[in-house]
C-alpha positions in Angstrom: -1.2 -100.1 -42.0 -1.1 -97.6 -39.2 -4.3 -96.1 -40.4 -6.0 -99.4 -40.4 -4.7 -99.9 -36.9 -6.0 -96.7 -35.7 -9.4 -97.2 -37.4 -9.5 -100.5 -35.7 -9.1 -98.9 -32.3 -11.5 -95.9 -32.8 -14.6 -95.4 -34.7 -15.0 -92.7 -37.3 -17.1 -90.5 -34.9 -14.5 -90.7 -32.2 -11.7 -89.7 -34.6 -13.7 -86.6 -35.6 -14.1 -85.6 -31.9 -10.4 -86.1 -31.1 -9.5 -84.0 -34.1 -11.8 -81.1 -33.0 -10.4 -81.1 -29.5 -6.9 -81.0 -30.8 -7.7 -78.1 -33.0 -9.4 -76.2 -30.2 -6.4 -76.9 -27.9 -4.0 -75.5 -30.5 -6.2 -72.5 -31.0 -6.2 -71.8 -27.2 -2.4 -72.2 -27.2 -2.2 -69.6 -30.0 -4.5 -67.2 -28.2 -2.5 -67.6 -24.9 0.7 -67.1 -26.8 -0.6 -64.0 -28.5 -1.9 -62.6 -25.2 1.4 -63.2 -23.5 3.3 -61.6 -26.4 0.9 -58.6 -26.2 1.5 -58.1 -22.5 5.2 -58.5 -23.0 5.1 -55.8 -25.6 3.2 -53.5 -23.3 5.6 -54.2 -20.5 8.6 -53.6 -22.7 7.0 -50.4 -24.0 6.4 -49.3 -20.4 9.9 -50.0 -19.4 11.2 -48.1 -22.4 8.9 -45.1 -21.6 10.1 -45.1 -18.0 13.7 -45.5 -18.9 13.7 -43.1 -21.8 10.6 -40.9 -21.7 10.4 -40.4 -17.9 14.1 -40.7 -17.2 14.6 -37.1 -16.2 11.7 -37.1 -13.8 12.7 -40.2 -12.0 16.3 -39.1 -11.9 15.2 -35.9 -10.2 13.0 -37.9 -7.8 16.0 -40.1 -7.0 18.2 -37.0 -6.4 15.4 -35.5 -4.2 15.7 -38.5 -2.0 19.5 -38.0 -1.7 19.8 -34.2 -2.1 17.9 -31.5 -0.2 17.8 -27.8 -1.0 17.5 -25.6 2.1 16.4 -22.0 1.4 18.2 -19.3 3.3 15.9 -16.3 3.8 17.4 -12.8 3.2 16.4 -10.4 5.9 14.3 -7.6 4.7 15.7 -4.1 5.0 14.6 -2.0 8.0 12.8 1.3 8.0 14.0 4.1 10.2 12.9 7.7 10.9 15.0 10.7 10.2 16.9 10.3 13.5 17.7 6.6 13.0 14.9 5.3 15.2 13.7 1.9 14.0 10.1 1.8 12.8 10.1 -1.6 11.1 12.6 -4.4 11.2 12.9 -8.2 10.8 12.9 -10.5 13.9 14.2 -14.1 13.8 11.4 -16.7 14.1 10.8 -20.3 13.3 8.3 -22.0 11.0 7.3 -25.5 10.1 7.1 -26.5 6.4 6.3 -29.8 4.6 7.4 -31.4 1.4 4.3 -33.5 0.6 5.9 -36.1 -1.6 8.5 -36.9 1.1 6.0 -37.7 3.8 6.0 -41.4 4.4 3.3 -41.8 7.1 0.7 -39.0 6.7 -1.4 -39.9 9.8 1.6 -40.1 12.0 2.9 -36.8 10.8 -0.5 -35.2 11.5 -0.6 -36.6 15.0 2.9 -35.4 16.0 2.4 -31.9 14.5 -1.0 -31.5 16.1 0.5 -32.5 19.5 3.6 -30.2 19.3 1.8 -27.2 17.6 -1.2 -27.6 19.9 -3.6 -27.3 17.0 -6.6 -29.4 16.0 -5.8 -32.4 13.8 -8.3 -31.2 11.2 -6.5 -27.9 10.8 -3.1 -29.6 10.5 -4.5 -32.1 8.0 -6.0 -29.3 6.0 -2.7 -27.4 5.9 -0.8 -30.5 4.8 -3.4 -31.3 2.2 -3.1 -27.8 0.7 0.7 -28.4 0.3 -0.1 -31.1 -2.2 -0.3 -28.4 -4.9 3.5 -28.1 -4.7 4.6 -31.6 -3.6 8.4 -31.0 -4.1 8.6 -27.6 -2.5 8.7 -26.7 1.2 5.2 -25.2 2.0 4.9 -23.4 5.3 2.0 -24.8 7.5 2.8 -23.0 10.8 4.8 -19.8 11.3 6.2 -18.0 14.4 5.9 -21.2 16.5 8.2 -20.1 19.3 11.5 -21.4 20.5 10.1 -24.2 22.7 8.1 -25.8 19.9 11.0 -25.4 17.6 13.2 -27.4 19.9 10.6 -30.2 20.1 10.3 -30.3 16.3 14.1 -30.3 15.8 14.4 -33.4 18.0 11.9 -35.5 15.8 12.6 -33.9 12.4 14.9 -36.7 11.2 12.2 -39.3 12.1 9.6 -37.7 9.9 10.9 -37.1 6.3 9.0 -34.3 4.7 8.8 -32.1 7.9 11.2 -29.2 7.8 12.0 -26.7 10.6 13.1 -23.4 9.1 14.1 -20.1 10.4 12.6 -17.0 8.9 12.6 -13.3 9.5 9.2 -12.0 10.7 8.4 -8.4 10.0 8.2 -6.4 13.2 6.2 -3.1 13.2 7.7 -1.7 16.3 5.4 1.3 16.8 2.0 -0.3 16.3 -0.4 1.9 14.4 2.0 4.9 14.2 2.4 6.0 10.6 0.8 2.8 9.4 -0.5 4.3 6.2 2.9 5.6 5.4 4.8 2.4 6.2 2.2 0.0 4.6 2.2 -3.7 5.1 3.2 -7.0 3.6 1.3 -9.9 2.0 1.9 -13.0 0.0 3.0 -12.4 -3.6 0.2 -13.2 -6.0 0.6 -15.5 -9.0 0.7 -12.9 -11.7 3.3 -10.8 -9.9 5.3 -13.9 -9.2 5.4 -14.9 -12.9 6.8 -11.4 -13.6 9.4 -11.4 -10.8 10.5 -15.0 -10.4 13.6 -14.3 -12.5 14.6 -11.6 -10.0 14.8 -14.0 -7.0 11.2 -14.0 -5.8 9.6 -17.2 -4.5 5.9 -18.1 -4.6 5.7 -18.0 -0.8 7.5 -14.6 -0.4 6.0 -11.7 1.4 6.0 -8.6 -0.6 5.0 -5.0 0.0 1.3 -4.4 -0.5 1.1 -0.7 0.4 3.0 2.3 1.6 6.8 2.4 1.8 6.9 -1.4 1.9 5.4 -1.5 -1.6 7.0 1.5 -3.2 10.5 0.5 -2.2 9.9 -3.3 -2.2 12.7 -4.1 -4.6 15.2 -2.4 -2.4 13.9 -3.8 0.9 13.5 -7.3 -0.4 17.1 -8.4 -0.8 18.0 -11.7 -2.5 17.3 -15.1 -1.1 20.1 -17.6 -0.6 20.2 -21.3 -0.1 22.3 -24.4 0.3 22.2 -27.9 -1.3 23.1 -30.7 1.0 23.4 -34.5 0.7 21.3 -36.5 3.1 21.3 -40.1 4.2 18.3 -42.5 4.2 16.9 -40.9 7.3 17.1 -37.4 5.9 20.1 -36.3 8.0 22.6 -34.0 6.4 25.9 -35.7 5.3 27.7 -32.9 3.5 27.1 -29.5 1.9 27.3 -29.5 -1.9 26.5 -25.9 -2.7 26.0 -22.6 -0.9 24.7 -19.1 -1.8 24.8 -16.4 0.8 21.6 -14.5 1.1 21.9 -10.7 0.4 20.0 -8.6 3.0 17.6 -5.9 1.8 18.7 -2.3 2.0 17.6 -0.1 4.9 15.4 2.8 4.2 15.6 6.1 6.1 12.5 8.4 6.1 12.2 12.1 6.5 9.6 11.5 9.2 10.3 12.7 12.7 9.0 10.0 15.0 8.1 12.3 17.9 6.2 14.6 15.7 4.5 11.7 13.9 3.4 10.1 17.1 2.0 13.5 18.2 0.1 14.0 15.0 -1.3 10.5 15.2 -2.5 11.1 18.8 -4.3 14.3 17.7 -6.4 12.3 15.2 -7.4 9.6 17.8 -11.1 8.8 17.4 -11.3 11.1 14.3 -11.3 10.6 10.6 -8.9 12.8 8.7 -5.3 13.6 8.0 -2.4 15.8 9.2 0.7 16.6 7.1 3.8 18.5 8.2 6.2 19.4 5.4 9.4 21.4 4.9 8.1 24.0 2.4 11.5 24.7 1.1 12.4 21.1 0.1 9.2 19.0 0.1 10.6 16.7 2.9 7.6 15.3 4.8 8.2 15.4 8.6 4.9 13.8 9.6 2.0 12.3 7.7 -0.9 11.0 9.8 -4.1 9.4 8.4 -7.0 8.3 10.6 -8.4 5.8 11.3 -5.1 3.9 11.3 -4.5 0.1 11.5 -1.8 -2.3 12.8 0.2 -3.6 9.9 1.2 -6.7 11.9 -2.3 -8.2 11.4 -1.4 -9.1 7.8 1.5 -11.3 8.7 0.4 -12.8 12.0 -1.7 -16.0 11.4 -3.2 -15.8 14.9 -4.7 -12.4 14.1 -6.7 -13.5 11.0 -10.0 -12.2 12.5 -8.5 -8.8 13.1 -7.2 -8.8 9.5 -10.8 -9.4 8.3 -12.0 -6.5 10.4 -9.4 -4.2 8.8 -10.3 -5.3 5.3 -14.1 -4.8 6.0 -13.7 -1.6 8.0 -16.4 0.8 6.9 -14.2 3.7 7.9 -11.6 2.5 5.4 -8.6 2.5 7.7 -6.4 1.1 4.8 -7.1 4.4 2.9 -4.3 6.9 3.3 -6.4 10.0 3.4 -3.4 12.2 3.1 -2.7 11.2 -0.5 -5.6 9.0 -1.7 -8.6 10.8 -0.2 -9.9 13.6 -2.4 -12.3 16.2 -1.1 -13.5 19.7 -1.9 -10.9 22.1 -0.5 -13.4 24.8 0.4 -12.1 28.2 1.3 -8.4 27.3 1.5 -8.7 27.5 -2.3 -9.4 31.2 -2.0 -5.6 31.9 -1.7 -5.2 30.5 -5.3 -8.2 32.6 -6.6 -6.7 35.7 -5.0 -3.3 35.0 -6.7 -5.1 34.5 -10.1 -6.9 37.9 -9.6 -3.7 39.7 -8.8 -1.5 38.1 -11.5 -4.0 38.6 -14.3 -4.7 42.3 -13.3 -8.4 41.5 -12.7 -7.9 42.6 -9.1 -5.5 44.7 -7.1 -4.9 44.8 -3.3 -7.4 47.7 -3.1 -10.2 46.1 -5.2 -13.4 46.2 -3.2 -16.6 44.2 -3.3 -19.6 44.8 -1.1 -20.9 41.8 0.8 -24.5 41.9 2.0 -24.5 38.2 2.9 -25.5 36.7 -0.5 -25.2 37.0 -4.3 -28.1 36.4 -6.7 -27.6 34.9 -10.2 -30.9 34.6 -12.0 -33.0 32.4 -9.8 -30.2 31.1 -7.7 -28.9 32.7 -4.5 -25.3 32.0 -3.3 -24.7 32.9 0.4 -21.8 34.0 2.5 -21.2 32.1 5.7 -21.9 35.4 7.5 -25.6 35.9 7.0 -25.6 39.7 7.6 -22.5 40.1 5.3 -19.1 41.6 5.8 -19.8 44.9 4.2 -17.1 46.4 1.9 -14.1 44.1 1.6 -10.7 44.5 0.0 -8.6 41.4 -0.8 -6.6 41.1 2.4 -9.7 41.6 4.5 -11.7 39.1 2.3 -9.0 36.5 3.0 -9.0 37.2 6.7 -12.8 37.0 7.0 -13.1 34.2 4.3 -15.8 36.3 2.6 -17.6 34.2 0.1 -19.3 37.1 -1.7 -16.0 38.8 -2.4 -14.6 35.6 -4.1 -17.9 35.0 -5.9 -17.5 38.4 -7.6 -13.7 37.9 -8.2 -14.4 34.4 -9.6 -17.0 35.7 -12.1 -14.6 38.3 -13.3 -11.8 35.7 -13.7 -14.0 33.0 -15.4 -13.4 29.3 -15.0 -10.6 29.1 -17.6 -8.3 31.5 -15.6 -9.2 29.8 -12.3 -8.3 26.4 -13.8 -5.1 27.7 -15.3 -3.8 29.0 -11.9 -5.1 26.0 -10.0 -3.1 23.8 -12.3 0.0 25.9 -11.7 -0.4 25.3 -8.0 -0.6 21.5 -8.5 -4.3 20.8 -8.5 -5.5 18.0 -10.7 -2.1 16.4 -10.9 0.0 13.9 -9.0 2.5 15.4 -6.7 5.0 12.6 -7.4 5.3 11.6 -3.7 7.1 8.3 -3.2 4.0 6.3 -2.1 1.6 4.2 -4.1 -2.0 5.0 -4.5 -1.9 8.8 -4.9 -5.0 10.3 -6.3 -4.7 13.3 -8.6 -8.1 14.7 -7.7 -10.2 16.7 -10.1 -9.4 20.0 -11.7 -12.6 20.9 -13.5 -12.8 22.9 -16.8 -15.5 23.7 -19.3 -14.3 20.8 -21.5 -14.1 18.4 -18.6 -17.7 19.1 -17.6 -18.9 18.7 -21.2 -17.2 15.3 -21.5 -18.1 14.1 -18.1 -21.7 15.2 -17.9 -22.5 16.2 -21.4 -23.5 19.6 -20.1 -22.3 23.2 -20.5 -20.6 25.3 -17.8 -22.8 27.8 -16.0 -22.0 30.9 -14.0 -23.2 29.1 -10.9 -20.4 26.6 -11.5 -17.9 29.4 -11.5 -19.3 30.8 -8.3 -18.9 27.5 -6.5 -15.4 27.0 -8.1 -14.2 30.3 -6.7 -14.6 29.2 -3.1 -13.3 25.6 -3.6 -16.6 23.9 -4.0 -18.4 22.2 -6.8 -16.5 19.8 -9.0 -13.0 20.6 -7.6 -11.5 17.8 -5.5 -8.0 17.7 -4.0 -6.0 15.6 -1.5 -4.5 17.0 1.7 -1.0 16.5 0.2 -2.0 18.8 -2.7 -3.2 21.4 -0.2 0.1 21.4 1.8 2.0 21.7 -1.4 -0.1 24.6 -2.5 0.3 26.5 0.8 4.0 25.9 0.6 4.2 28.2 -2.4 3.3 31.1 -0.1 5.8 30.0 2.4 8.8 29.5 0.2 8.6 32.5 -2.1 6.8 31.1 -5.1 8.1 27.6 -5.8 6.1 24.4 -6.2 8.0 21.6 -4.5 7.8 17.8 -4.9 6.9 16.1 -1.6 9.0 13.0 -0.6 9.3 10.7 2.4 12.6 8.8 1.8 15.9 10.5 2.2 18.3 7.6 1.9 18.2 3.9 0.7 21.1 1.7 1.6 23.3 4.6 2.5 22.7 6.4 -0.8 20.9 9.7 -0.7 17.7 9.9 -2.9 14.9 12.3 -3.6 16.8 15.6 -3.9 14.7 18.6 -3.6 12.8 19.4 -6.8 11.3 22.9 -7.3 9.3 24.5 -10.0 9.4 28.3 -10.2 5.7 29.4 -10.8 6.9 32.8 -12.2 4.6 34.8 -10.0 5.3 38.3 -8.9 6.7 38.9 -5.4 4.2 41.8 -4.9 1.2 39.6 -5.6 2.7 36.9 -3.4 3.3 39.3 -0.5 -0.3 40.6 -0.7 -1.7 37.2 -0.3 0.8 36.3 2.4 -0.3 39.3 4.4 -3.9 38.2 4.1 -3.0 34.8 5.3 -1.2 36.3 8.3 -4.4 38.3 9.2 -6.4 35.0 9.1 -4.6 33.7 12.1 -3.3 36.8 13.9 -6.1 39.4 13.7 -8.7 39.2 16.4 -11.6 38.5 14.0 -9.6 36.2 11.7 -11.2 32.8 10.9 -8.0 30.9 11.9 -7.3 32.7 15.2 -7.3 29.3 17.0 -4.0 28.5 15.3 -2.4 31.6 16.7 0.7 31.3 18.9 2.0 33.9 21.3 5.7 33.4 20.5 5.6 32.9 16.8 3.7 34.3 13.8 1.6 31.7 12.0 -0.1 32.3 8.7 -2.7 30.2 7.0 -6.2 29.7 5.7 -9.3 27.9 7.0 -11.8 26.0 4.9 -15.3 24.6 5.5 -16.2 22.4 2.6 -19.9 21.4 2.2 -20.7 17.9 1.1 -23.7 16.0 -0.3 -24.2 14.4 3.1 -25.0 17.7 4.7 -22.0 17.6 6.9 -18.9 19.8 6.2 -15.2 19.0 6.1 -12.9 21.2 8.2 -9.6 22.4 6.7 -6.6 24.4 7.9 -3.5 25.0 5.8 -0.7 27.2 7.1 3.0 27.9 7.6 5.4 29.2 10.2 7.4 31.2 11.1 5.9 33.8 8.9 9.2 35.5 7.9 11.3 32.4 7.4 8.9 29.4 7.1 10.3 26.1 8.2 7.0 24.2 8.3 3.9 23.9 6.3 1.0 22.2 7.9 -2.4 21.0 6.7 -5.1 19.6 8.9 -8.1 17.8 7.4 -11.0 17.0 9.6 -13.4 14.7 7.7 -17.0 15.7 8.4 -15.7 17.7 11.3 -17.5 21.0 10.7 -15.9 24.4 10.4 -12.2 24.6 9.7 -11.8 27.5 12.1 -12.4 25.2 15.1 -10.8 21.8 15.4 -8.6 22.0 12.3 -7.2 25.4 13.1 -6.7 24.6 16.8 -5.0 21.3 15.9 -2.6 23.1 13.5 -1.6 25.4 16.3 -0.8 22.4 18.5 1.4 21.0 15.7 3.3 24.2 15.2 3.9 24.4 19.0 5.0 20.8 19.3 7.4 21.3 16.4 8.9 24.3 18.2 9.3 22.2 21.3 11.1 19.6 19.3 13.6 22.2 18.1 12.5 22.4 14.5 12.7 26.2 14.8 13.1 28.7 17.5 10.0 29.8 19.4 
């Protein structure tokens, strides 16, 4: 009956339309329900991920908002000379750091920092943007800001979460360029080194030694960083300290360097390129090591001197090169002392062995000349050393042959590291027949031997190797290990190391007498090093180069009977060693006497 009633109210077409609309409506309801269920599932999944999967991250972030870790820098150890004069030490300074993820109003922070630091907004914004790479760590954006700016920042620090005023120890190089290549400099730790050392207390923004003593003794100078964990309120103010670790200062390093003598040697090389080394021939303790040109190590840690830093790095004269240990050059005639010893020890020559010098020596089509065009006439060994006669040593070298020369040069430390406590030492080149064959795929000729015998050709050595060599004649036949540090943190280090070369005292005394003649005879090539009140012995050297300009050398020791000092002067492209190099060595010996290093 109800059906008849409905059919009476609606036609058949109208019933079909109503039925279709109801079906569509129910379908939309189902789609809407399914969609809502889907989004609810997504929402629940997201909540589950946040609560479970990301729980630790958001817990840390929550703690970061309540807890703050304040690093406490460990002062780096100081560096002193042998008398306790400070050469390098830390100075208390202030820096501004940011924690990027805690900055609430970036534009406002940029404005206030730009105003206080007196720097362009673009630079401040760029520095803060760079800190985004480590959003939860304090990243320095301005260092050494001065006490006045530090006070201003401290007053507004709590109003700007994410800005941190920190104290730090700035490295102070108290003597400027003095001994710069010995002391070295600092720089930011690189990523690869940080990964290796982070377990030893290093941080990614730590300054570490990049050269010199700063690098070689970095692990002692560095110390161990400390810190404290504090609870802060909603404005970032400290409420209480939760944890504390006292920083451990680095250890102080005491050098064998004498500051007065070092400054004097540095002054002698002003406007020059070269090196001066003063060493105790009995122990190997280095009393002065100057390399020129020098540089100011402070440019590597002072942000305001970035342009100067670039100049140092691009310097065509290589001021970062410690020529005393890393520069290798032909030693020239100073090497004749070694050839003389080889001749005497092998029996090839005796003190009376004579060779005639007419000014040159001919081998086949090649002519090898003595520095004295008219020649020296008949020469015995001591006179040949005094006059630095090339022809004498050409003949002696040919009789010895390259193998014997190489053997004795090796005994005297050529072609090997001295073991000095500095990074970057160069062992030089000690040529042999086999070396030349491997290096140049060529055999050894007599002409090579002739050049070898006067310290030319393939032989290369550092000034440190030369002062070590001349010390053998000063100390009675021992090869010593040079060193620069006597004490670290109150503990003595670098005890004297000696190697007995097992050479006869008779041979040694013969060469010593020849070296004395070099300086003290009226016609000796090193007479400019002579002193009136003390006997100096030594050898000059003039080493020819491919550039057509010669290097000047002088290596000597004094006093002759009881040597306290060995000195080498290297004058890069400075001409004959008998002039500036010998004269400069004489000044060094005189200054050392005035400083009381021996009695004049």
